[in-house]
N, C-alpha and C positions, 0 to 999 in steps of 0.2 A: 276857319274855326272862329266861332262866336265867343266873345268874352262876356262873362257874367257882368251885368250892369247893376251895380248896387248904389248908384248915385241918388236914387229916390227910394231906397229901401230894397228889400229882397223878398220876392214872392216865388216860392218854388214852382207854383203852377205856371208861371211864365216860361219855365224851362222843362216842363214835364215831358216834352217830346224827345228829350235826350238824356234826362236823368232818371235813374231807377231808385225808387224809395226802398231802403233796406230796413229802416226802423223808424217808428213814430211813437214817441212817448209824451205826447201833448206839448210840452215845452221844448223838447229837443227832437231833432230829426237827423237821420243819417242817410245820405244818398250816394250813389255811385255814378260815375261818368264813364260808362262802359265803352263807348265808341269814341271817346275823347272829342265829343262835339263842342265842348265848352272849354274856355281858357280861364285861368285864375284871375280874379280882379286885382290881385296884388302884384303878381309877377308876369302875367300874360302867357304863361306856359300851361299846357294841359294838366289837369289834376285827376287823381284816381277817385278820391272820396271827399265828400263834403259833409261836415258836421255843422248844423245850424241850431242855435240855442237862444231862447228868450229868457233864460235864467240869469240871475245876477252872478252866480258863481258856478264853476265847472271844474272838475279835476280830471286829469288824463293820465293814463299810463304812458309808457315809452312808445311813440308811434312807429319807431324803427325806420323812419324815412324823413325826407325833407318836408317841411310844412310851411304854410303861409297863414296869416291871420288877417281878417277883414272885419269891419264893424259898420253897422248901420245905426240909426238912432234907436232901433228896437231889437236888433239881433246881432249876435256874435257868430262869425263864420270861421271855421278852421278847415283848411283845405290841405290834404296830404298829396304828395307827388310821388 
């Protein structure tokens, strides 16, 4: 399983072969990891969903599951497990 590499930012196009785009609202994107091809950059475990945002603020409801946070210079990533 390949771990998401965010050491030089995050570009979802680098991982399009395994992630499925669920929603794209210009500044935010929601992706699925349906075949668990990728591991979380924070904990190294496979993740189910990935939320990527370029916005300064975000609010979330109860994800109902464990989650990890990761940050690049330009993006905030929330990964649910």
